[in-house]
N, C-alpha and C positions, 0 to 999 in steps of 0.2 A: 607429622608422626609424633607419637607420644615420646616425651623425654625420659619416661620411666621404662626400665628394662626388666624382663623376666629371666632371660637366659642369654648367654653368649656362647657361640659355637667355637670350641677350642681349635678345630682343625684349620679354619680359614678366617675366623674373626667376626662374622656378622652377628648382630644382636637381634633377639626377638623382643619386640616391645611388650610391655605388660598388658597394654590394651589388646593387642593381637592375641596374646596367650589366653586372656580371660574370655574373649569372645569366641575363640576357636574351641576352647575346652567346654564352654557352655553349649555349643552346638553338638559336640560329641557326647557329652553327658545327657543332653536332651534326647538324642537318638537312643542311647542306652536305656534310659528310663521309659521311653515311649513304648517299649515292649510290654510294660505292665500298666500303661495308661497314666504314668506319672511324669510326663515329659516336662511340665512346668517346674517341677521340683529339681529335676536334673539340670535344667537350664539355670535355675537360681544358684544351685551349688557350684556350677562351673563359673558363673559370673563373679561369685564372691569368695571363692576358696583362697585366692592369693591377694585379696584386696589390701591386706596388711603390708604387702610389698611396696605400696606407695609411700610408706614412711621414709623420712630422710635417713633414719638409722639403718634401715634395711638396704636402701639404695647405696649408701656409702659402703656398707659391708660387701654387697654384691659386686659393685664396680671395683672395689679394692681387690676382691678375691679373683676376678677375671682379668685384672691388669688394665682396666680402663682408668684407674687413678694411680698416680705415682706418689711416692712418699712426700713430695713437696706440696701436694694439693691439701688445702685446708680440710677437705672432707675425708681424706684418707684415714683408714683405720686398720688395725692389725687383724686382718680377716681370719687368719689361722686360729687366733685365740677366741674368735667370736662364733666359730662354726657351731650351729645348732643352738645358739643362745639368743638370737634375735627372733622374737615371736612375730610371725606373719600370719598365723592361722587363727588367732583369737578374734581379730577385728571382724571378719566376715561372720563368724559364729555369733558374736555379740550383737551385730546388726540384725540378723535374723531373729534372734531371741527377743531383742527389744521390740521389734515391729510385730511379732506374732504372739508373744506370751501374754499380752494384755487383752487378747481377744477370746476370753473364756477358756474353759478347760480344753476344748479341742484345739484352740490356738496354742495353748501351752504344750500340748503333745506334739503338734506339728512343728512348733518352734524348737522344741528340744530335739526331735529327730533330726532336723536339718542342721541345727547348731552342732550336734554331736559329730555329724559327718565332716564338717569343715574343721572343727577343732582337732579332729583326729587324723587329718589326711596325711600326716607324715609319721605318726607314731603307731597307727593302728587304733581301733576304737578305745576310748578312754573309759575309766571307771566313772559311773555316776555317783555311787557311794563308795567310799574308800574301803579296801580290804586290807590295807597295810596295818600291821599290829599297832603301830604308833599313832594311827589316826583312824582306827576302825570305826565305821559308821559315819564318818564326816561326809557332808554333801560337797563332793569335789566339783560336780557340774556347776552348782551355783557359785562356788568360789571362782571358777574359771570365767563364768559370765560376768562376774564382778571385778575382774582384773582391772587394775588402774590404767588410765590413759597413757601414762609414761611408758608402760610396758606393752600395752595392747595396740595403741596408735589408731583407734577407731576414728576419733574426731579428725585427726590429721589426715587419715586416708580419705575421708569423705570430702575434705576440702581440696584434695589433689587428684582424686580419681578422674579418669577421662569421662567426658560427658556421655559418650556412647554407652559406657558401662553403667553409669548411674541412671541414665534415662530408661534403659531397658529394665534395670532393677526395679525402679518405681512403678513402671507399667505392670510388671509381674506381681509385685507384692500387694498391689491394690486390687487385683482381680479377686472377686468373691470366692472363686474355686480354689484359691491358694490355701484357704482354710478347709473348705469342704471336700477338696479333691482326695484327701486321704480317708475321709469318713467311711466310704464304702469298704475300703480295704480293712480298716479297723473293725467295722461292724461285722464283716465276714469272719474275721479272726475270733471275735468274741462269741458270735453265734455258734461257731463250731464247738465251743466248749459249754454251751447251754446245758444246764442240769448237773454240771460238775460242782464240786465243793468250792467255796470261796477262796480257799488256799490253792486251788488248782494252778500249777505253774504254766500250763500250756499257752494261754493268751499272751502272757508277758514274754515267754520265750519267743513266740512267733512275732510279736511286735519288735523284739530285738533282732530277729532275722530280717524284718522289713528295714530296720536301720542299716543292717549290714548290706542289704541289697542296694539301697540308695548310695551307701558308702562306696560300694563296688562300682556303681555307675560313674561316680566322681573320680575315684582313684584310677580306673582304667583310662578314662578320658584324659586325665592329667598326664599320666605316664606315656600314653600314645602320642599326645601332642608334643611333649618334651622330647621324646625319643625321635620323632619324625623331624623335628627341627634340627636336632643334633646330627642325625644321619638321614638326610633327604633321599639318598639313593635307596636306602632300605625301605623308606616310606612307600615307594612305588610298588613294593612287593606285598604290601598288606592287602587283604581281600575285603575287609570291612563288611563282611556278611554277603558279599556278592559272589556266590558260589555257582558251581555247575548246577543245572536244573535237576531236581529230583527225578524227573522223567528219564533223563539220560542215565542216571545211576540205576534206576529201576530196569531199564532196558538191558543194561549190561549184566545185572544180577539174574534177570529172568532168562537171558540167553545162556548163562553159565549153568543155571539150575536145569534147564532143558537138555543140557548135554550130559548130565549125570546118568550113568548106566544103572540099571536095576538088576544086578547080578545075583544078589542075595536077598532073602526075606527081609532082613533089617533095612535094606535100601528102600523098600516100599513103605515101611513104617516111618522112616525118616521123611519120605516124600509126603506122607499123610500129615506128619507134624508140621511141616513147612506149609502145607495147604491150610491147615487150621490157623496158622499165624497170619497168612494172607487174608483169610476171612475176617479175623479179629481186627485187622488193621483198619477196616472201614468203620469201626465203632467209634464212639465218642472218646475224647481225651479222658484220662483217669489213671488209676492204679490197677495194674494187672499182675497176675502171677502166671508164670510159665513153668509148670511142674513136669519135667521130662527126665526119665532115667538117663544116666551117663551114657554117652554114645548115641544119643538120639538126634544129634545134629542141631543143637540149640544155636550154635554160632550163626549159621546162615539163615535158619528159620527166624530167629529174632531180628536179624538184619532185614529180612523180607518184610516183617511186620513194620519195622521202623521206617523204611524208605516209603512204603505205600501210605503209612499213617502220616508221615511228614508231608507228603504231597497233598493228601486229602485236606489236612488242617493248616497248610501253609506254615509249617514249623521251621525253626531256624537251623537246628543241628541235631545230630544223633551222638550221644556220648555213652560209650561203653565204660563201665566202672568195674574193674577186675582186681581180685585180691593179690595176684602174683604176677610179677613181670614175665615169668616164663610163659604164662598163658597169653599175655599180651603179645609177646614176640610171635607166638604161634598163630593166634587168631588174626592179628593185624596183618600178618603176611598173607594169609588166605584172602582176606577181604581186599587188601591192596591189589593183589593180582587180578581180582575181578573188576574192581571199580576204577583202577588205573592201569588199563592194558598197556603193554610195552609199546604197541604201535600207535598209541594215542598220547603223543608227547605233551600236548597242552594240558593233560590231566596229571602228569607226573608231579607229585608233591603238593597237589592242590585239592585233594579230596580227603585222604586219610592222614591224620596227624597223630603220632604217638607222643605221649608226654609222661615219662617216668624216669626214675633215676638211673636206670641201667642202660640207657641208650648209648650206642657208640657213634662216633663221628660219621661213619658210613651210613648210619640210619638217620641221624638228625644233624643236618648241616646248619649253617648260620640262619638260613631262612626259616627252617622248621623251628629253631630255637626262638626266633622272634615271634612266630605265630603261636608257639606253645605258651608264651607269657600270658596270653589271654584267650587261648583256645579258639583262635580265629580260623576255623575250618568246619566243613559240613559234617565230617565223621571223625570223632575224637576218641582215642583209646587212652585211658588213664587208669591210675590205681585207686583202690579204696582209700589209701592213705592220702593221696592228693585231693580226693573229693572231700574227705572229712576235714582236711586242713583248709580247704576253700570255705567251708561253712563255720569252722570253729577255731582255726589256728590263729596264732599271733601275727602281728605286723600287717603289712599291706600286700605282700607278694601273692599269697594265696587268695586273699579276700577280693582282689581285683577281678577274679574270674567269676565271681558268684552270679553276676548278671547274665552270664552265658548259660546258666542253668534254667533260665526262663524260656518259655515257649520252646522247650527242647524235649527230646525223647531220651530218657535216662534208663539205660539197660544195666542192671546189676547182675553180673554173672557170679555164680557160687555165693549167693547172698548169705548162706549159712555161716560164712566165715566172718561176718560182722562182729567186731569186738563186743563182748557182752556188756561192758561198761558204757558203750555208746548207744545202747538200744533206744532209750527214751529220747535222747537228743536227736538221733537219726530219724526216728519215727515222726517226731513233730516237724522236723525239717522237710521230710518227704511230703507230709500232708500240706505244708505251707507251699512248697514248690508246685504241687498239683492244683490245690484249691485257690491259691492267690496269684500264681505266676503262670498258669496255663500250660504246664508241662504234663507229660505222660511218663509214667514209671512202669517198668517191667521188672519183677523180681524173679530171676531165673535160677533154678537149681533142681536137682533130683530130690533134695531133702529140705522142703520148705520149713523155716524155723518158727512159724506161727507168730510173726511179729504183730499180727492183728489181734492176738489173744493175751497180750501182756496187760499190765495195769493201765486201764484207759485214763485214769485220773492223772497219770504222769506222762502218758503218751503211747498210744497204740496206732499202728498204721490203719487207716480206714480203707479197706479193700471192699468195694461194693459187691453185693451178692451177685454171683454169676460172672465175675471177672477173672476166673481161671480160664486161660486161653484154650487149654485142652478140654474137650467136652466130657471125656470119661477117663480120668486119671487112673482109676483102678484097673480098667481094661488095658490101658496103655502099658502099665507096669507089667501086667500079666503077659501081654503080647511081646514086650521087649525083654522079658526075662531071659537072660543068657547065662546066668550063673546060679549055682546053688550054694547058699551059705551053710557051711558045716560047723556047728558049734563043737569045736574040738577041745574045749577047756577041760582040764583035769583037776580033781580035788587038791592035789599038791603042786599043780603047775608043771610046766615043761622045763626041763633042763636045756641049756644051750646046745648040748650035744644032740639031744633028741630033736630040737628044732632044726638043726643043721641037717640031720639025717632025713627028716620029713621033707625038707626043701629039696634035697638031692633026689629023693624018691619021686617027688612031684615033677621035677624037671624031666626025669626019665619017662614018667607016665604021660605027661602032657606036652613035652617038647620044650617047655620053658616055664619058669616060675619066678614070681616077684614076691619078696618078703618085705613087708613094711613094718617097721618097728617104731617105738616111741622116743628112743634116745640114740644119740650118736654112738655112745659106748656099745650099745647092743648091735648096731650095724657093723662096727669094726670087729667085735668079738665073733659074730656069726660068719662074717666074711673070712676071717682067718681060719675058722673051723672047717669051712666048706671048700676053701681054695685047694685046687689040686685033686679033688675027688672025681673019679670016673672020667677024667679028661674033659669035663665040661668047662665052658667059659664062665667065670664068676666075676661079678661087678659089685662095686660099692659106690653108693651115692649119699652125700650129706651136704649140709651147708658149710662144712669145713672146706669143701671144694669151691673155688671161685666160679662165677656163672659161666665163663668161657670153658672151664674144665668140665662142668656138668653138661653143658650143651654138647661138647665133643663126645662124652661118654654116651649120652642119650642117642646121639646120631649113630654111633657105632652099634649100640644095642638094637636100634631099629633095623639096621641093615641085616644083622644076624637073625632077627626075628622074621624078617621078610624072606630070608633065604632058608628059613626053617632049621637053623642051626640051634643046638641045645644051649640055652642061656639061663643063668641063675643070677638074680640081682638082689642085693640087700640094700634097702634104702630107708631113710627117715621119711616122714610124712610129706616131704616136699614134692613127691611124685604123684600124690594121690588125687589132687584136684585139678582137673582140666588138661592134664598132659595127655596128648594123643599117642598112646602106646598100648599094645595088645599082647598080653602074656596068656599062655595056656592055663596057668593056675596061679593063685595068689594065696599067700599066708599073711594074715593081719594080726598083729598083737592087739589084744583087747583095748579098745578106746571108745570114744563116743560113737553112737550108732550112725551118725552122719559120716564120720571118718571111715567106718566099715563099709558103708554104701559107696563112698567115693573110691575106696580101694577096690571094691568090686567092679567099678567102672574101668579098671585097667585089665580086667580078665575077660577073655572072649569078647572083646569090645566090638568086633565086626561080625560076630556070629559065625565064625569059621567052624567051630565045633558045635555039636548039638547042645552041650551044656558045659560050662566051666565050673571048677570047684574053687571056692574061697574058704579056707580054713581060718577060724578064729581061735587063737591060742592064748593061753595065759602063762607068761614066763615066770619061772621061780625067782629069778634075779632081776628086779626092776625097782627103781626108786623114782617116783613121780612127784615128790614133795615140792620140787621147784617148777613143776609143770601143772599148775592147778586146773587149767582148762581141760587137759587130757585126763587128769586124775578124776575130776568130777564127772566128766563125760563117760569115762570107763565105768564108774559106779552106777550111773543111770542106765548105761547100755546093758550091764550085767543083769539089772532088774528086768529089762525087757526080754533079754535072752532066756532068763529063767522062766518068766511067765509064758513066753512063746513055747518053750519045751512042754509045758503042761497043757496048753490050749492053742495050737497053731491056727485053728479055724477062726479064733478071735481076731487074728491079724491077717486074714485072707490067705493063709498058708504062704506068706512071703515075709521073711525076717526083716527085709529092708523096704517093704512096701509102704504106702501112705498111712495105713492104720498103725503100723509099728512105729513109724517115724513121728506121727502125731503124739502117741503115748510117750515116746522118749522125750520129745521137746516139752510136753506138759510137766514131766518130772524134772527135767533139766532147768527149765525157766522158773519153776516154783522154788527150787532150791537156791537159785541165784537172783531172785527178784530184787534183793536189796543192793545188788551190784549194778543195776541197770541205769541208775541216774548219774553215773560217773562220780562215785564217792571220792573224796580227798580227805586226808588225815592231818593231824597236827604236825606230822613230820614232813608234810608235802610243802610245795611252794606257797600254798595258801596260808599255812601256819595254824590251822584249826580244823576240826572235824566239820565237814560241809559237803556239798556236792556241786558239780558244775551245772547241773540242771537248776539248782536253786540260785547260784550266782548269776545265771543267765536269764532268770525270770523274776520271782518275787523278792529274792535276796533277803529272806526273812531275818537272818541273823544280823546282818548289817542294819536293817531297818529297826530291829529291836534295840540294837546298841545306840543308834541315833536317838531313839525315843528316850532311853535312859539318860543320855547326855543333855538333850534339848527339851525334854518334857513333852514332846509331840512327834508325830510321824513326819518324815521329810515332806516338803511341799512340792517337790518335783514328781512327775508322773512315772517316768522311767527311772528305775533304781538299780539297774544291773551293774555288776562289776565286770564289764566286758574285758578289760585288759588283763585283770587277774585271772579270769577263767581261761582266756586265750593262752596265757603263758603257762598255765597248769595243764593245758590240754596236750595229750600225746596220743596219736592214733594207735601206736603200738608201744607197749611198755617194754622196751628193750634198750637198756643202757649200754649199747654196744659201741665199739670204736672200729672204724674201717681200717684195714691194713692191706696194702697192695702186695700181692704175692707173685713170685717168679714162676708162673706156670708156663712151661714151654718156652720156645725161643722168643715168641712174641711178648710174653710177660717179662722176660729178662731184658729185652730191648726197650720195652716201655719204661722200666725202672731206670735203665741207663739214660734214656732220653730225658726223663724227668730230673735226674740228677744233674744233667748238663744244661737244662733249659734256662734261658734268661727270663727272669721274672716269672717263676713257675706258676704263681697264682693266676697269671693271665693266659696261661697256655690251655685255653678252653678245650681244644681237641684232645690234647694228651690227658687232661683230667677226666674228660668224658669217657675216653677209652679205658681209663683206669678203673671205671666202675665194673667193667667186665672181668677185671683181674683183682677184685677186692673181696676179702672175707671179713665179715662183721664178727668182732671178737668181744666176749663178755669180760668184765673187769678182772675176774680172778685168773682167766687165761692170759689176759694182757699183762698182769703182774708177773706170771711165770715166765712169759717171753721176755719181759724187760729184765728180770733177774738173770736170765740166761744170755743177755746181750744179743738176743735174736732180732731185735727191732732197731731200726735206724731212721732218722729223719731224711727225707729226700735231699734236703739242703739245710744248711745251718739256718736256724730261726724260721724254718718253714714247717708248720705243724701237720705234715703228711708223712706217715710212716710206711716203710717197706720191710718185708720179711727176708731174713737170711735164707738163702737157698737150702741150707741144711735142714730147715724146719718146714719144708714143703714136700710132701710125698706124692708121687704119681698115683698112688692107690688111695690114700686117705686125705690128701690135701694138707691143710695146716696142722702142724703137730707141735706139741710142747717139748718133744725130745728130738735131738738132731738125727737126721737120717742120711746125710751125705756131706760132701765138702762144699764150703762156700765158694761161689763162682762170681759174685758181683761185688764190686767195691765202689762206693760213692764217697766222694770227698765233701 
């Protein structure tokens, strides 16, 4: 057995030899990369990623750190002081660069791609050209490849490496296809941009995505092998892609669909939508749109497409990407009940995997946590944020999942919620996953945001002609029309008192009414004005309520609606996308036309009434300066509403139909075209005016700076600033801080348990549960609460805050003013 070690298991002492680790990781990485026909590259990366660990310096450090050397040994070092300082990732990168870069331009590209993966496997992808103000434009990649032997240890590693590792390496590196193997992938990327300008960023961004994909193959293989050595019992629970047959899942879904009753006209329409999805599933892989009005049954219809499509094309998994955790909770529960029947114990926890931040321990146990690290399940529910972090985020945690996006069916629910700044990055990534990685994408919504019609030189989704799943969207919207949009805006706007009165009147007329506003302040004000009127039950919903509180209120509202009790609810926009709830009438503050359409989906959702009324009103008192998405959407919607009033026939007599929505998005996207490449400013992490699209593609500013300093363009082919872009990337611009709140007895007990917990950072179950009792607070609110001494750390020196009970209201949730007596004390 090799004398060189990779890891030592802390629980019982065995060591994993470096030879074993390299060979096992190479097999795992090979399997990961095989899905895109690049298995030799995966194997190479696995073989060489830790070859620098053969150095005497690293072995002394590692053996000292794990207790295999005592202080009297000559080789003993102070491991604590050396952590992270012994380079073991440059050697493998230098070896690949040395052997490949001399073989022409293609060899340089292949060599740089592979070297980047190994050099970055602990840090996240490194910058090729520096973006640091002190070294802007410097060729960091070449500097890394030229790192001296005393620090990189390549020559030493080659003299000490196990023969089995080196012999396999030389066999692989001498294969002709090791250079040509990437040629077809690179050619397809370049061909897709034929006819575009020379400065077009798309090919370079997609080559960067290819780097990240191979990086993912390596990172996941390394992490899985290391974790399975350290916890061998856990390893037995991994599925490694060996899932239940698609046919079994299809049988369970079809059985469930066959049991649905057709009691109402809308039920037949939902069945027709489902049938069209079944028909489309037999078509080729590609990008599809599924444009269905809210309440059309997209959840199960899209699942039907996915399961049948996966079986036909032998695909690996289905991934639902959903903007809000509340929708995931709702949809995943429905799908789990179908695909994991209670009487089929072998399926429990082995088909549907949820991965998002708000999971409680009851939903995600240790096994699910392990599988969610790399989405090792056939049906995955995750958030838009997690998906975007997988493609563009910093570090290695998210990036390791990227290879699971290959040969997969990606279903984007409520795609209109995609952040505007991410449009081009997202579009180019989707084209890459479909055209280079064999995946299928479905863009689901009632309000398609025309991602195929934005600036194609920066990146538009390529949706083939005829790839809308519904054969006649216009007729479908007419047939599913359950509401009438009433443009109730007034020249001087509505006072709060007038809105409250309208809400009460609509509740009496229709039996229930939902009022959706744009700000938390408006929700509170209207709730206070309406409370106590005519004996009706009045509710308030906003993100100042923790998730557990909101869920409890929504459950209570649904019961009252089912029992046909009069209900009036004032809510921020959190309720309007995907929440399965059915009010008799809706009032919507003017916002984007997509928001108005989503709000309409909460009215007469199940077609109980002949027609539901949705009032669009313009409040007198509203400040949207800090909400630019809503403000701009409102302006563009008002243009459509005004034009519609003059010529309804132009829009097919439907205010929220396909024609109106297309015109709205044309206006909205034209106005915000400059925001779609993810601009960054001098005040940002990047430190200059630039864009993430540029940083991840041609990196023209850094290239220009390099030219000024060196008098020539960089000699390397890939010039991206990967790490700088990843650190600057945020899927959501929300500088909020989570605060645990004492909602109900469960929330109070949770805080008390956290206060008393030993090593609270390791109390995974408690911290997971705390997500359901957390409110995200903006800095100015946090400052007010701090000044009022309303926030306390769970424990001394633990950076987790909880809220004084006096500042949490059963009506409004978190408050900056005291509402009761403090009940919890933590020491």
